N, C-alpha and C positions, 0 to 999 in steps of 0.2 A: 502494500501499498502507502500510500505516497507520505507525505511530513503531513500535510495538512489535514487525511483520511486517521492519519495516528499518527498522537502524540503518542513518545515515547514507548516505542518498536520491540519489540521480543527479545532481542539485544543487548537494549539502554541500560547506559550502566545507574546503578542503583534503583531500577523497577522491585517493588513489588505484585504477585502477582497473585491474585485472583480467580474463580474459578466463571465462568463463562455461565450467564443465567442463561443458556437457550439447551446448549452442549455440553455442558459440566467440564470442557475440555481447562487448562490455563490459559490466561487472558492479563499482558502488564495494567498493569491500576489504571496507567492513568491512558492503559490506549479507548479511541471513539468506538475502532468494532474488534470483535475476534480474530485473532489468529488465523483458527481456523476454521468456524464456519459463517464467521462475516456479520457474523450479531449484533447490532449497535448495544455497545454494552451505556451502565446507568452514572450519569457526571460523576459522582462519588465528589471529596473532597479537596479535590487540587487548588491551587489555588490561581487567583486569576490571571496573573501572567503567564504559566506554566499549560493551562487553558490553551491560552494561544498561543506558545510557542515562540514565548515568550523570555529574555531573560530578565528579574527583579531590579528592577531600575525606575529613577526618577524622571530618570531621559530614555526615551523612547522613539524608536524613529517609526512619528507619526503612517508612512506611506505601507512600512511595514503592517504594522496594525489592521489598516485594512483592509491590507491585501489578503492576512489570514483572517480576519474576519470574514472578508467574503467569500473566501472558499470554502470555511468549515460551513456559511450561509449553505453551500450549493450540494454539499453535500447531505445534510440536513434537512433540505427540502420536501415538505409533505408528501409531492409528487412519488417522490421517493421510493416511501415509505405507505402510498397507498395500497397494494393488496398482503400489506402485509401486516399478520395477528396483530389484534389490539392490544398485545400486553405492550409489543417492540415500537409498534408508532407510541403510545406512550411513553417511551424511553427517549424516542429518538427527541420528544415532541419538550422533554427536559430537561436533554443534553441542550436544544435550543436553543430555551428557558437562560440556563447557567452560559450558554455564550452571550448573550445578548448581554449579563449582567455583568461578568468581565469584557465585556465591550464597553459597555456605555461608561463602567468605571473608569477605565486604563483609557478612553479618550477625552475623560474631565481632566485636566492639569488639578486643579481642585481636589476631589475624587479620591486620582493618584496617586495625590500623597499621603491622602488622610490613610488611603487604604490600608498604603509601604508605611506608612510610623506603626501601624497595625499590626502589619507584617513581623513590625521587628522589637516587637510588645511593647509599642504605645500604642494607648490610645486616645488618643488630642480631642481634646473638648467642639474641631472645628468639625467632628464626622460624631461626635452625643449631639452637638445643637445644643452645649451645657453654656451657662456663662463664666466667663471668661475671667481670671482674678489678676490682669494688668493692668494695673493703675494705666500704666504709660500710653497702653491702647483705649484702653475705655475714653479714657481724654481727649484723642484725637477722634473716637467718631462721635462724642459731644459733639468737638468743636464742627468738624465737617455736619452732623444733623441741622445746624442748629447757623451754620451758613447758610445752609440747603433753603431750610424756611424763611429766614428769611432774604435771598433771591427774589427779585420780582422780575425780572426776563429772561429770557429761555437765553441770551447770552451770558448773564451770569452766572445759571445752572450748567453751559456749554463750559464755561472758565472753571469749571470746578471738575465738570465731567471728566476733560480733558486732562487736569491736576491729578484723579484717580488711575483715570485710568490709566497713565504711564507708573506712578505707584505702581499699580496692579502686575507690571509688564515688569521692572522691577523685585516685586516678588517672586515671579518663578523665576527670575538666576541667582534669586537667594537659596531659592527652597534648591535650586541645581544643586552651587556649587554646598549646601549643607546638607544634604545627603553622599555630592563625592568626597564630603572629608568627618560621613560618618557623624557626626554632631545632629542627631536628633535633637535636642532641646531646643537648639539651631533653628534643625528646618519644622518644628512644631509652630515657634514662634513665630517664622516666617508664613506658617498653612493658618497661621489665624487671622494673623492680620489678612489675607489674602481676602479671607472668608468676609472679613468686614469691611474690604475695601468695594465685594463683588454685591454685598448689602446696600453698600454705600449707589453705587451706576447701577440696581436696583431702583432703589429706591429715589434718584433724580431722574432714570428715566420715566417714573408713575406723577411724577412733579410738573416734570415740565412738556407730561401729556399734558395734565389738567392746564399747566396754564396756555395751551394753544388750544386748548376746545374754545 
């Protein structure tokens, strides 16, 4: 089978084997299809990066991510399983759901960063959507919201938006550097700021729409 069809083939180093639900033969736990009978396998607990054939990292190749995702989508298309037993159709659907979740997580830099932190043992407040215990960040957020509430023109909001968007781009760079240095505290701080900046940008969009109505 191709790489797209079968992540972690029978000869993959470090693969664990389980019994195929269909033929009961051995199949690598990370395999998409059974090596013996070809039946699609349940998604299992593989992390999102491995599921899409990528190395766990914040810096990923967007083109490769999309290519892998589209390749898996093709082999898991419902039409391919139309004549299969109900159980196999259900398993293929569960694989597709797991694939979509993996892609949606890794395609978004903020979700990807919070997920990568979790893989490394850090449950970020950004993932849990909890109140952040960072006075400087909270003060910045309060000041930005105050400036936004006082903005009385689309031009004033645009100025705030451009500044926040620039800060968000800077945070992506900071997150990349922090993960490269394995500085999880710095990565988490940058992730939290990026979350607040995104929220602000959405609030600014809504504020501008309200002014223009």
